[in-house]
GUDREN-217152 format. One record per residue (C-alpha): x, y, z; chain; residue in three letters. Coordinates in nm, 2 decimals, m for minus. Layout:
<pts>
<pt px="X" py="Y" pz="Z" ch="A" aa="ala"/>
...
</pts>
This chain:
<pts>
<pt px="24.94" py="5.67" pz="16.21" ch="A" aa="met"/>
<pt px="24.66" py="5.55" pz="16.02" ch="A" aa="asn"/>
<pt px="24.37" py="5.44" pz="16.22" ch="A" aa="lys"/>
<pt px="24.24" py="5.21" pz="15.92" ch="A" aa="lys"/>
<pt px="24.56" py="5.02" pz="15.90" ch="A" aa="thr"/>
<pt px="24.58" py="4.92" pz="16.26" ch="A" aa="val"/>
<pt px="24.24" py="4.86" pz="16.36" ch="A" aa="ser"/>
<pt px="24.32" py="4.56" pz="16.58" ch="A" aa="gln"/>
<pt px="24.59" py="4.70" pz="16.77" ch="A" aa="pro"/>
<pt px="24.37" py="5.03" pz="16.83" ch="A" aa="ile"/>
<pt px="24.11" py="4.80" pz="16.96" ch="A" aa="ala"/>
<pt px="24.35" py="4.62" pz="17.19" ch="A" aa="asp"/>
<pt px="24.45" py="4.99" pz="17.28" ch="A" aa="leu"/>
<pt px="24.09" py="5.10" pz="17.36" ch="A" aa="glu"/>
<pt px="24.03" py="4.79" pz="17.57" ch="A" aa="ala"/>
<pt px="24.32" py="4.90" pz="17.82" ch="A" aa="leu"/>
<pt px="24.15" py="5.27" pz="17.82" ch="A" aa="gly"/>
<pt px="24.37" py="5.44" pz="17.56" ch="A" aa="ile"/>
<pt px="24.26" py="5.59" pz="17.22" ch="A" aa="arg"/>
<pt px="24.48" py="5.73" pz="16.96" ch="A" aa="leu"/>
<pt px="24.38" py="6.13" pz="16.95" ch="A" aa="arg"/>
<pt px="24.35" py="6.27" pz="16.58" ch="A" aa="asn"/>
<pt px="24.74" py="6.34" pz="16.58" ch="A" aa="asp"/>
<pt px="24.83" py="5.99" pz="16.67" ch="A" aa="gly"/>
<pt px="24.91" py="6.02" pz="17.03" ch="A" aa="tyr"/>
<pt px="24.77" py="5.82" pz="17.29" ch="A" aa="pro"/>
<pt px="24.49" py="5.95" pz="17.53" ch="A" aa="thr"/>
<pt px="24.40" py="5.77" pz="17.83" ch="A" aa="val"/>
<pt px="24.01" py="5.79" pz="17.90" ch="A" aa="phe"/>
<pt px="24.07" py="5.90" pz="18.27" ch="A" aa="ile"/>
<pt px="23.71" py="5.82" pz="18.39" ch="A" aa="glu"/>
<pt px="23.74" py="5.45" pz="18.26" ch="A" aa="ala"/>
<pt px="24.07" py="5.37" pz="18.44" ch="A" aa="ala"/>
<pt px="23.95" py="5.53" pz="18.79" ch="A" aa="val"/>
<pt px="23.63" py="5.31" pz="18.76" ch="A" aa="ile"/>
<pt px="23.86" py="5.01" pz="18.67" ch="A" aa="arg"/>
<pt px="24.08" py="5.10" pz="18.96" ch="A" aa="met"/>
<pt px="23.80" py="5.13" pz="19.21" ch="A" aa="thr"/>
<pt px="23.67" py="4.80" pz="19.10" ch="A" aa="ala"/>
<pt px="24.01" py="4.65" pz="19.17" ch="A" aa="met"/>
<pt px="24.02" py="4.84" pz="19.50" ch="A" aa="glu"/>
<pt px="23.70" py="4.68" pz="19.58" ch="A" aa="glu"/>
<pt px="23.80" py="4.31" pz="19.49" ch="A" aa="leu"/>
<pt px="24.14" py="4.38" pz="19.73" ch="A" aa="val"/>
<pt px="23.94" py="4.46" pz="20.03" ch="A" aa="val"/>
<pt px="23.67" py="4.20" pz="19.94" ch="A" aa="asp"/>
<pt px="23.99" py="3.94" pz="19.96" ch="A" aa="asn"/>
<pt px="24.13" py="4.07" pz="20.24" ch="A" aa="ala"/>
<pt px="23.80" py="4.08" pz="20.43" ch="A" aa="thr"/>
<pt px="23.78" py="3.73" pz="20.37" ch="A" aa="glu"/>
<pt px="24.13" py="3.65" pz="20.47" ch="A" aa="leu"/>
<pt px="24.11" py="3.82" pz="20.78" ch="A" aa="asn"/>
<pt px="23.81" py="3.58" pz="20.84" ch="A" aa="tyr"/>
<pt px="23.96" py="3.31" pz="20.75" ch="A" aa="leu"/>
<pt px="24.27" py="3.36" pz="20.99" ch="A" aa="arg"/>
<pt px="24.04" py="3.45" pz="21.28" ch="A" aa="tyr"/>
<pt px="23.83" py="3.12" pz="21.22" ch="A" aa="phe"/>
<pt px="24.20" py="2.89" pz="21.21" ch="A" aa="phe"/>
<pt px="24.33" py="3.07" pz="21.54" ch="A" aa="glu"/>
<pt px="23.92" py="3.06" pz="21.74" ch="A" aa="glu"/>
<pt px="23.78" py="2.75" pz="21.59" ch="A" aa="ala"/>
<pt px="23.72" py="2.48" pz="21.84" ch="A" aa="asp"/>
<pt px="23.59" py="2.17" pz="21.74" ch="A" aa="phe"/>
<pt px="23.58" py="2.01" pz="22.11" ch="A" aa="gly"/>
<pt px="23.80" py="1.68" pz="22.17" ch="A" aa="pro"/>
<pt px="23.77" py="1.59" pz="21.77" ch="A" aa="ala"/>
<pt px="23.95" py="1.90" pz="21.71" ch="A" aa="his"/>
<pt px="24.28" py="1.74" pz="21.57" ch="A" aa="glu"/>
<pt px="24.10" py="1.51" pz="21.41" ch="A" aa="asp"/>
<pt px="23.90" py="1.76" pz="21.20" ch="A" aa="val"/>
<pt px="24.17" py="1.99" pz="21.13" ch="A" aa="val"/>
<pt px="24.40" py="1.71" pz="20.98" ch="A" aa="met"/>
<pt px="24.11" py="1.56" pz="20.80" ch="A" aa="ile"/>
<pt px="24.03" py="1.92" pz="20.63" ch="A" aa="met"/>
<pt px="24.40" py="1.93" pz="20.58" ch="A" aa="asn"/>
<pt px="24.41" py="1.59" pz="20.40" ch="A" aa="glu"/>
<pt px="24.13" py="1.70" pz="20.19" ch="A" aa="gly"/>
<pt px="24.27" py="2.02" pz="20.08" ch="A" aa="tyr"/>
<pt px="24.47" py="1.99" pz="19.75" ch="A" aa="asn"/>
<pt px="24.67" py="2.32" pz="19.73" ch="A" aa="gly"/>
<pt px="24.96" py="2.47" pz="19.92" ch="A" aa="glu"/>
<pt px="24.94" py="2.53" pz="20.28" ch="A" aa="phe"/>
<pt px="25.02" py="2.89" pz="20.38" ch="A" aa="pro"/>
<pt px="25.32" py="2.94" pz="20.57" ch="A" aa="glu"/>
<pt px="25.21" py="2.87" pz="20.97" ch="A" aa="gly"/>
<pt px="24.88" py="2.63" pz="20.87" ch="A" aa="tyr"/>
</pts>
């Protein structure tokens, strides 16, 4: 494979952490891949932590006598789909 004729595809591969060796075979930048995987794992943990807190809050929040009204108003103001059970 001639690197001069495929410069954009090579740049695309490098963005994924893959490069071509001198003989044209792909090589993965292991260190870069591990860094990206670690960042993705941290994001998943952060999202799971937030989701766990929101579930806890939904189950435990008590707005007193106005609880049903507050929940109804909050639900009416939400423009997305409700998850199952909410």
